[in-house]
Structures are given as C-alpha cells and as structure tokens.
VOBA-1610 file (N, C-alpha, C; in pm, whole numbers, padded with zeros to 5 digits, always signed):
BEGIN
Unk+00076-00115+00016Unk+00024-00003-00011Unk+00092+00124-00003Unk+00047+00224-00091Unk+00133+00356-00083Unk+00088+00416+00040Unk+00210+00518+00085Unk+00193+00601+00164Unk+00099+00718+00134Unk+00037+00802+00238Unk-00060+00910+00190Unk-00004+01027+00095Unk+00142+01034+00098Unk+00231+01124+00031Unk+00209+01072-00106Unk+00244+00948-00124Unk+00228+00868-00285Unk+00126+00874-00310Unk+00001+00884-00226Unk-00102+00864-00295Unk-00170+01047-00352Unk-00126+01132-00276Unk-00128+01266-00296Unk-00074+01310-00440Unk+00032+01242-00450Unk+00142+01304-00545Unk+00050+01251-00677Unk+00023+01112-00676Unk-00063+01049-00745Unk-00200+01127-00809Unk-00271+01167-00753Unk-00401+01253-00757Unk-00376+01365-00842Unk-00260+01447-00757Unk-00207+01555-00850Unk-00190+01539-00981Unk-00130+01428-01012Unk-00107+01423-01166Unk-00239+01429-01255Unk-00386+01417-01201Unk-00482+01390-01253Unk-00557+01521-01313Unk-00473+01644-01226Unk-00548+01769-01234Unk-00504+01826-01379Unk-00615+01834-01449Unk-00570+01886-01598Unk-00483+02007-01619Unk-00404+02011-01722Unk-00326+02174-01749Unk-00447+02247-01766Unk-00407+02390-01711Unk-00496+02491-01736Unk-00577+02519-01643Unk-00557+02429-01522Unk-00680+02401-01396Unk-00604+02420-01282Unk-00670+02419-01192Unk-00607+02432-01039Unk-00687+02406-00948Unk-00658+02358-00831Unk-00743+02273-00704Unk-00674+02354-00587Unk-00775+02356-00490Unk-00723+02405-00383Unk-00686+02289-00283Unk-00591+02301-00188Unk-00533+02217-00086Unk-00660+02164-00020Unk-00751+02216+00001Unk-00861+02178+00080Unk-00971+02049-00020Unk-00981+02099-00137Unk-01032+02008-00217Unk-00979+01894-00270Unk-00830+01913-00276Unk-00759+01768-00266Unk-00778+01687-00176Unk-00743+01744-00043Unk-00794+01673+00067Unk-00901+01611+00065Unk-01002+01660+00034Unk-01147+01599+00038Unk-01133+01483-00089Unk-01108+01506-00225Unk-01091+01420-00312Unk-01003+01294-00251Unk-00909+01321-00147Unk-00846+01203-00106Unk-00939+01093-00008Unk-01042+01158+00023Unk-01097+01094+00137Unk-01066+01156+00271Unk-00983+01258+00294Unk-00958+01320+00403Unk-00974+01440+00427Unk-01076+01507+00441Unk-01126+01656+00426Unk-01040+01739+00539Unk-00996+01660+00625Unk-00945+01728+00760Unk-00782+01736+00753Unk-00737+01662+00627Unk-00610+01644+00618Unk-00525+01774+00528Unk-00597+01882+00513Unk-00533+01995+00449Unk-00412+01984+00440Unk-00355+02017+00608Unk-00226+02022+00614Unk-00123+01924+00566Unk-00163+01810+00586Unk-00122+01682+00541Unk-00071+01695+00391Unk-00177+01721+00318Unk-00167+01748+00171Unk-00066+01857+00143Unk-00063+01920+00184Unk+00041+02055+00177Unk+00180+02018+00209Unk+00182+01939+00317Unk+00300+01849+00341Unk+00374+01763+00253Unk+00275+01701+00183Unk+00336+01584+00069Unk+00359+01675-00008Unk+00312+01768-00054Unk+00355+01860-00206Unk+00470+01909-00184Unk+00472+01973-00050Unk+00603+02041-00037Unk+00734+01940-00005Unk+00694+01822-00005Unk+00826+01722+00002Unk+00810+01662-00139Unk+00760+01717-00231Unk+00758+01631-00387Unk+00901+01674-00465Unk+00960+01564-00470Unk+01093+01572-00533Unk+01053+01548-00668Unk+00943+01534-00753Unk+00947+01504-00862Unk+00874+01650-00919Unk+00914+01768-00917Unk+00834+01862-00959Unk+00822+01860-01126Unk+00884+01810-01194Unk+00867+01803-01320Unk+00730+01718-01355Unk+00768+01591-01308Unk+00618+01504-01353Unk+00502+01524-01244Unk+00538+01594-01153Unk+00398+01621-01079Unk+00378+01738-01063Unk+00264+01790-01122Unk+00265+01942-01127Unk+00168+01992-01007Unk+00257+02021-00877Unk+00210+02050-00764Unk+00183+02224-00787Unk+00231+02280-00871Unk+00224+02427-00912Unk+00075+02435-00930Unk-00016+02323-00960Unk-00170+02363-00977Unk-00224+02321-00864Unk-00207+02329-00733Unk-00272+02342-00646Unk-00219+02497-00560Unk-00359+02534-00517Unk-00347+02671-00453Unk-00421+02687-00320Unk-00423+02786-00276Unk-00478+02821-00146Unk-00638+02831-00179Unk-00712+02811-00040Unk-00887+02814-00077Unk-00912+02938-00110Unk-00817+03043-00091Unk-00882+03216-00104Unk-00860+03254-00256Unk-00776+03142-00335Unk-00707+03165-00444Unk-00595+03216-00454Unk-00512+03275-00363Unk-00359+03279-00352Unk-00287+03173-00402Unk-00188+03188-00466Unk-00100+03047-00548Unk-00047+03004-00451Unk-00019+03058-00325Unk+00046+03002-00192Unk+00204+02940-00213Unk+00251+02856-00142Unk+00393+02824-00163Unk+00415+02709-00295Unk+00557+02730-00307Unk+00602+02623-00419Unk+00754+02624-00409Unk+00800+02484-00403Unk+00964+02468-00393Unk+01048+02552-00454Unk+01013+02583-00584Unk+01086+02684-00681Unk+01067+02837-00635Unk+00988+02865-00580Unk+00960+03003-00543Unk+00820+03040-00606Unk+00774+03157-00553Unk+00652+03189-00637Unk+00627+03245-00753Unk+00755+03297-00804Unk+00781+03352-00927Unk+00757+03226-01024Unk+00805+03143-01019Unk+00827+02987-01090Unk+00672+02967-01081Unk+00607+02929-00985Unk+00483+02887-00960Unk+00394+02987-01067Unk+00386+03095-01052Unk+00311+03198-01136Unk+00346+03185-01304Unk+00474+03161-01335Unk+00572+03142-01475Unk+00469+02968-01515Unk+00484+02870-01461Unk+00421+02755-01461Unk+00260+02777-01486Unk+00183+02837-01414Unk+00051+02849-01431Unk+00010+02940-01544Unk+00094+03033-01587Unk+00076+03116-01714Unk+00093+03058-01835Unk+00224+02951-01836Unk+00248+02905-01931Unk+00112+02802-01953Unk+00043+02772-01880Unk-00084+02660-01928Unk-00195+02742-01920Unk-00183+02891-01947Unk-00290+02939-01940Unk-00366+03016-01811Unk-00340+02968-01718Unk-00384+03024-01578Unk-00371+03176-01570Unk-00448+03228-01556Unk-00411+03378-01493Unk-00385+03407-01365Unk-00292+03481-01324Unk-00253+03504-01188Unk-00232+03647-01186Unk-00334+03711-01109Unk-00364+03856-01087Unk-00238+03934-00999Unk-00255+04047-01018Unk-00134+04127-00936Unk-00140+04082-00805Unk-00226+04022-00720Unk-00242+03992-00596Unk-00201+03856-00593Unk-00143+03805-00703Unk-00114+03682-00702Unk-00234+03567-00652Unk-00348+03620-00733Unk-00477+03524-00698Unk-00503+03476-00834Unk-00582+03342-00818Unk-00614+03294-00967Unk-00787+03288-00926Unk-00857+03306-01039Unk-01000+03323-01042Unk-01043+03169-01025Unk-01084+03111-00883Unk-01140+02972-00891Unk-01247+02940-00985Unk-01339+03068-01012Unk-01463+03029-01093Unk-01425+02985-01241Unk-01312+03022-01280Unk-01260+03026-01371Unk-01193+02898-01411Unk-01080+02883-01335Unk-00972+02784-01345Unk-00995+02663-01258Unk-01071+02690-01159Unk-01097+02573-01059Unk-01127+02446-01100Unk-01068+02339-01055Unk-01088+02207-01094Unk-01137+02110-00956Unk-01254+02014-00963Unk-01275+01929-00862Unk-01271+01792-00941Unk-01240+01724-00827Unk-01274+01545-00884Unk-01411+01523-00856
//
C-alpha cells in the first residue's frame, strides 16, 4: 500500500493542464477532508517537480501559495498553461478551478 504522500502525488497528476485545485479540495478528493496540512506537506516534499504538477494546487482564497521553486516560478508555470494570476497573486477559482 502506498503512503498518503504517494497517493496525494498520484492524485495531483490527474489535475488537467490549465486548471487548479485548492489544498482543501484535494484533501476532500483524497477522502481526508481534515488533512489539508498533510496534503500541503506532501506537496512540499515533492521531489518530482517536473512530472508531478504540484504548481496546480493553490490556497482556498485563490492565492497561489507556496512552491519549492518559489512563487515567481509557480506563476510562470501557471501562466504557461493559460492560468491567469492577477497582481495580487490570485487565481479566479470560478474560471480555473477544478474538482474531482
């Protein structure tokens, strides 16, 4: 059986290009709605940044949140997928949000 971290990283691979999901929604999709912090920790320890698109996971308020390679890189990656990040580092969840 895979660890929770491995399961989170596998689930993140399912988020389509050009879409984002919140840490909270990802925790719900994992069947662990109270595990928001555990989801964030799993993503923060992601050593496969190229193949696992953890840049597609953002905060519930629409702000982009943290990223191992820095916020600037996260914004660049999202922009390269067509996701607009506004001047306040926020993404319009009604337009770009995804849920499982």
